[in-house]
KEMITOR-214474 format. One line per 10 residues: their letters; for each residue x, y, z of N, C-alpha, C. Coordinates in pm, whole numbers, plus 50000, padded with zeros to 5 digits. Layout:
a> X Y Z X Y Z X Y Z; ...
***
This chain:
xxxxxxxxxx> 50084 49880 50000 50000 50000 50000 50087 50125 50000; 50049 50222 49918 50127 50345 49909 50035 50465 49927; 50079 50562 50005 50003 50686 50020 50054 50787 49918; 49962 50830 49832 49999 50921 49723 49920 51051 49737; 49992 51162 49734 49928 51292 49749 49903 51360 49616; 49797 51440 49610 49771 51523 49492 49738 51664 49542; 49816 51761 49494 49795 51900 49533 49776 51983 49406; 49684 52079 49414 49658 52164 49296 49625 52306 49340; 49679 52402 49264 49637 52541 49276 49593 52587 49138; 49510 52691 49133 49453 52736 49005 49548 52825 48925
xxxxxxxxxx> 49629 52907 48995 49721 52998 48925 49859 52993 48987; 49957 53044 48913 50096 53044 48960 50117 53141 49078; 50022 53233 49097 50032 53328 49210 50007 53257 49343; 49934 53145 49336 49901 53072 49459 50013 52974 49494; 50024 52945 49623 50131 52856 49669 50078 52716 49700; 50160 52617 49664 50127 52477 49692 50179 52433 49829; 50259 52520 49894 50331 52482 50017 50240 52425 50126; 50128 52494 50153 50036 52451 50259 49987 52308 50234; 49946 52282 50108 49895 52149 50073 50006 52044 50083; 50124 52077 50029 50236 51982 50029 50277 51947 50173
xxxxxxxxxx> 50286 52050 50259 50324 52027 50400 50225 51931 50467; 50094 51955 50443 49989 51872 50505 49995 51729 50452; 50022 51715 50321 50029 51582 50260 50151 51504 50310; 50262 51574 50326 50383 51509 50379 50361 51464 50523; 50293 51550 50600 50263 51519 50740 50170 51397 50750; 50084 51380 50648 49990 51267 50645 50058 51137 50599; 50187 51148 50564 50264 51028 50530 50271 50994 50383; 50244 51091 50295 50250 51065 50150 50394 51037 50107; 50410 50928 50033 50544 50891 49984 50573 50957 49851; 50465 50991 49779 50483 51060 49650 50372 51164 49638
xxxxxxxxxx> 50407 51283 49590 50307 51389 49576 50310 51444 49433; 50194 51443 49370 50179 51502 49236 50126 51644 49254; 50192 51740 49192 50147 51879 49204 50108 51934 49068; 50008 52021 49069 49955 52075 48943 49913 52221 48960; 49944 52302 48859 49894 52440 48853 49797 52444 48737; 49670 52436 48770 49567 52426 48666 49432 52466 48723; 49355 52539 48645 49221 52580 48690 49134 52458 48716; 49050 52468 48819 48959 52358 48853 48857 52333 48745; 48831 52434 48660 48730 52420 48555 48778 52328 48443; 48910 52306 48435 48965 52223 48328 48972 52077 48371
xxxxxxxxxx> 48904 51990 48296 48906 51848 48331 49035 51780 48284; 49102 51840 48184 49227 51783 48134 49343 51829 48223; 49387 51740 48310 49498 51774 48399 49605 51667 48389; 49717 51698 48323 49822 51599 48297 49872 51526 48421; 49898 51600 48530 49953 51537 48651 49851 51445 48717; 49724 51486 48713 49618 51401 48768 49610 51271 48688; 49615 51284 48554 49610 51166 48467 49730 51075 48492; 49847 51137 48511 49969 51059 48539 49954 50981 48669; 49899 51048 48772 49879 50982 48901 49782 50864 48887; 49671 50888 48816 49570 50782 48799 49630 50659 48731
xxxxxxxxxx> 49719 50683 48635 49780 50571 48562 49877 50490 48648; 49928 50552 48756 50025 50486 48843 49963 50414 48963; 49835 50439 48988 49770 50383 49108 49758 50230 49101; 49776 50167 49215 49764 50021 49227 49664 49989 49339; 49603 49871 49332 49509 49828 49436 49573 49839 49574; 49501 49897 49667 49553 49914 49803 49611 50051 49829; 49641 50126 49721 49696 50261 49737 49588 50354 49795; 49633 50461 49858 49539 50562 49910 49581 50698 49856; 49486 50766 49789 49511 50901 49738 49470 50998 49849; 49561 51091 49880 49532 51189 49985 49534 51329 49926
xxxxxxxxxx> 49428 51406 49955 49420 51546 49909 49393 51636 50029; 49429 51763 50015 49404 51862 50120 49254 51887 50132; 49188 51910 50014 49042 51928 50010 48990 51859 49885; 48864 51816 49889 48804 51746 49774 48802 51831 49648; 48787 51965 49664 48781 52051 49545 48915 52061 49473; 49022 52011 49537 49153 52007 49469 49155 51895 49366; 49070 51795 49388 49072 51675 49303 48973 51683 49187; 48845 51705 49216 48743 51706 49112 48717 51844 49058; 48684 51854 48927 48654 51985 48868 48506 52019 48883; 48427 51920 48929 48283 51939 48956 48239 51824 49043
xxxxxxxxxx> 48119 51833 49099 48067 51724 49182 48057 51595 49099; 48010 51610 48975 47995 51494 48885 48132 51429 48861; 48234 51513 48833 48369 51463 48806 48425 51393 48929; 48401 51453 49046 48450 51396 49172 48386 51260 49198; 48255 51252 49177 48183 51125 49198 48237 51017 49104; 48260 51055 48977 48314 50959 48878 48453 50911 48921; 48537 51005 48965 48674 50970 49008 48672 50874 49126; 48593 50909 49229 48593 50827 49350 48528 50691 49324; 48427 50688 49237 48366 50559 49199 48472 50471 49133; 48555 50533 49049 48663 50460 48981 48765 50411 49084
xxxxxxxxxx> 48798 50496 49183 48892 50456 49290 48839 50331 49361; 48711 50333 49397 48651 50221 49471 48655 50094 49387; 48625 50107 49257 48630 49990 49166 48771 49933 49159; 48872 50022 49161 49011 49979 49149 49072 49936 49283; 48994 49949 49391 49046 49914 49522 49140 50019 49578; 49121 50145 49533 49205 50257 49578 49124 50342 49675; 49185 50381 49785 49116 50464 49884 49136 50612 49856; 49052 50695 49917 49066 50840 49907 49048 50901 50044; 49143 50988 50081 49132 51063 50207 49141 51211 50176; 49047 51286 50232 49052 51432 50222 49078 51484 50363
xxxxxxxxxx> 49191 51551 50381 49233 51596 50514 49139 51702 50571; 49098 51795 50486 49016 51907 50531 48870 51868 50549; 48820 51777 50463 48678 51739 50467 48652 51617 50556; 48759 51560 50613 48747 51442 50702 48671 51328 50633; 48709 51302 50511 48648 51190 50437 48756 51087 50407; 48726 50962 50433 48821 50853 50410 48741 50733 50360; 48753 50704 50230 48674 50593 50172 48730 50456 50207; 48840 50454 50283 48892 50323 50328 48814 50276 50450; 48731 50363 50507 48647 50324 50622 48501 50314 50576; 48423 50235 50649 48282 50218 50613 48205 50349 50627
xxxxxxxxxx> 48241 50430 50727 48175 50559 50747 48206 50653 50630; 48331 50652 50587 48373 50736 50473 48301 50698 50346; 48285 50567 50324 48214 50520 50204 48067 50562 50208; 48010 50559 50330 47870 50600 50347 47853 50747 50309; 47945 50832 50359 47938 50975 50327 47953 50996 50177; 48045 50922 50117 48063 50937 49973 47939 50893 49896; 47874 50785 49941 47752 50739 49874 47642 50844 49881; 47640 50921 49991 47543 51031 50003 47576 51137 49896; 47706 51167 49881 47749 51260 49775 47701 51213 49638; 47725 51084 49611 47688 51025 49482 47537 51037 49459
xxxxxxxxxx> 47459 51012 49565 47313 51022 49554 47270 51165 49526; 47338 51262 49591 47307 51403 49566 47339 51443 49423; 47451 51391 49370 47489 51422 49231 47386 51366 49135; 47338 51243 49164 47236 51181 49079 47104 51259 49088; 47070 51303 49209 46949 51382 49232 46956 51512 49151; 47073 51579 49155 47092 51703 49081 47077 51679 48930; 47134 51567 48882 47127 51531 48739 46982 51509 48698; 46906 51437 48782 46764 51411 48754 46683 51540 48750; 46714 51631 48844 46643 51760 48849 46666 51840 48721; 46792 51842 48675 46826 51915 48552 46751 51856 48433
xxxxxxxxxx> 46748 51721 48423 46677 51655 48313 46527 51687 48319; 46474 51688 48441 46331 51716 48461 46298 51859 48417; 46383 51955 48456 46363 52094 48418 46373 52112 48266; 46468 52040 48206 46486 52048 48060 46362 51998 47989; 46310 51882 48035 46188 51826 47973 46070 51921 47990; 46057 51980 48110 45946 52073 48136 45959 52196 48046; 46082 52243 48028 46106 52360 47941 46071 52331 47797; 46107 52211 47749 46076 52172 47611 45925 52159 47590; 45858 52099 47689 45712 52083 47679 45642 52218 47677; 45691 52310 47760 45632 52445 47764 45654 52517 47631
xxxxxxxxxx> 45773 52500 47573 45804 52564 47445 45715 52508 47334; 45695 52375 47335 45610 52312 47233 45465 52360 47249; 45422 52374 47374 45284 52420 47401 45263 52561 47347; 45372 52640 47345 45361 52776 47291 45383 52778 47140; 45397 52660 47081 45410 52652 46935 45551 52655 46882; 45650 52646 46973 45789 52645 46926 45842 52504 46935; 45923 52467 46840 45986 52334 46845 46100 52340 46944; 46118 52232 47020 46225 52227 47118 46354 52175 47058; 46452 52162 47145 46581 52108 47102 46668 52215 47040; 46776 52170 46980 46875 52260 46922 46820 52326 46796
xxxxxxxxxx> 46830 52460 46785 46781 52524 46664 46864 52483 46543; 46793 52468 46431 46862 52425 46310 46927 52546 46243; 47038 52589 46297 47108 52705 46243 47211 52662 46140; 47274 52762 46080 47378 52735 45982 47513 52737 46053; 47608 52664 45996 47744 52669 46051 47800 52807 46019; 47910 52841 46084 47971 52972 46062 48009 52992 45915; 48062 52885 45855 48103 52890 45714 47981 52912 45623; 47872 52836 45650 47751 52848 45570 47688 52986 45588; 47697 53039 45710 47641 53172 45739 47711 53279 45656; 47845 53269 45646 47920 53367 45567 47891 53352 45418
xxxxxxxxxx> 47869 53226 45373 47833 53202 45232 47695 53261 45204; 47603 53244 45299 47468 53297 45285 47471 53449 45276; 47558 53510 45357 47574 53656 45358 47627 53703 45222; 47726 53629 45170 47782 53663 45039 47677 53648 44930; 47596 53542 44939 47489 53518 44841 47390 53634 44840; 47353 53681 44960 47260 53794 44972 47318 53920 44909; 47444 53949 44942 47510 54070 44892 47518 54070 44738; 47565 53958 44683 47578 53948 44536 47442 53956 44468; 47342 53894 44528 47207 53894 44470 47149 54036 44469; 47167 54108 44582 47112 54243 44593 47183 54342 44503
xxxxxxxxxx> 47313 54317 44475 47387 54405 44384 47329 54399 44243; 47279 54282 44207 47214 54264 44076 47308 54266 43956; 47437 54254 43980 47534 54258 43868 47557 54121 43807; 47529 54016 43886 47550 53879 43836 47418 53805 43832; 47408 53709 43739 47289 53625 43735 47300 53521 43847; 47188 53457 43876 47188 53353 43980 47289 53245 43946; 47292 53203 43820 47387 53098 43777 47531 53140 43800; 47559 53269 43773 47696 53318 43794 47731 53321 43944; 47632 53359 44025 47655 53366 44170 47683 53228 44228; 47597 53129 44192 47615 52995 44249 47746 52931 44201
xxxxxxxxxx> 47787 52967 44080 47914 52915 44027 48029 52976 44107; 48018 53107 44135 48123 53176 44208 48131 53127 44352; 48017 53099 44414 48015 53055 44553 48031 52903 44568; 48015 52830 44457 48030 52685 44460 47919 52615 44534; 47795 52664 44514 47680 52602 44581 47572 52568 44479; 47479 52482 44518 47368 52445 44429 47264 52556 44429; 47182 52558 44323 47079 52662 44311 46979 52653 44427; 46941 52530 44464 46846 52510 44574 46903 52565 44705; 47032 52544 44727 47099 52594 44847 47099 52747 44847; 47126 52804 44729 47128 52950 44714 46993 53011 44755
xxxxxxxxxx> 46882 52955 44702 46750 53007 44735 46714 52982 44882; 46763 52871 44935 46741 52840 45077 46809 52945 45165; 46932 52984 45125 47007 53087 45198 46931 53219 45195; 46880 53256 45077 46807 53382 45065 46681 53381 45152; 46611 53265 45151 46490 53253 45234 46523 53271 45382; 46634 53208 45423 46675 53215 45564 46708 53358 45605; 46756 53437 45507 46795 53576 45536 46682 53674 45501; 46561 53616 45476 46441 53697 45447 46459 53793 45329; 46527 53742 45225 46547 53823 45105 46437 53790 45005; 46355 53889 44964 46250 53861 44865 46311 53827 44729
xxxxxxx> 46260 53721 44668 46313 53676 44538 46206 53698 44432; 46239 53781 44332 46141 53804 44225 46155 53693 44120; 46044 53660 44057 46045 53553 43957 46129 53592 43837; 46145 53725 43813 46225 53774 43701 46372 53735 43720; 46418 53739 43849 46558 53710 43875 46590 53561 43882; 46489 53476 43877 46513 53330 43884 46561 53279 43750; 46684 53304 43718 46740 53257 43592 46884 53212 43610
***
């Protein structure tokens, strides 16, 4: 069994000393340190530590928020630790998943995370139903990509200038005639039958 510490600060202005001192005092034989915002899930040192963990090891952190970037991320990490036979101790939060009491507290956390997830899904469904009741379709709006939006803008400009025929415009933009008229419709450009050539 090996005690492994993980310490993290968000910016270089902050010091890791307090966390490192506490982790050393707790008996950590190896400490991984990271300067990375908690909002970022991609943390190289955290990933390196996870790859080195063995059954029976205990990960020790100063506070739980040093480890997970969100409650969901923390629950996923600790669930993975438990599956791998790895313990977790948080010095500041007095949580230790190597004890039955610690596992119980963590299971309460996991239940709260699931409850929060269910609430969000419920609110989303209620919002979609309310939008449909008001006559709007729910879900992601069918917008144009940034590239298509700029092509549509160019199509509108060239069409309104009236210097080129539709065939010349679609050839210049490299789009089909149906796409061209679709772009104009989306941009609320009136199309006269005279110009449809």
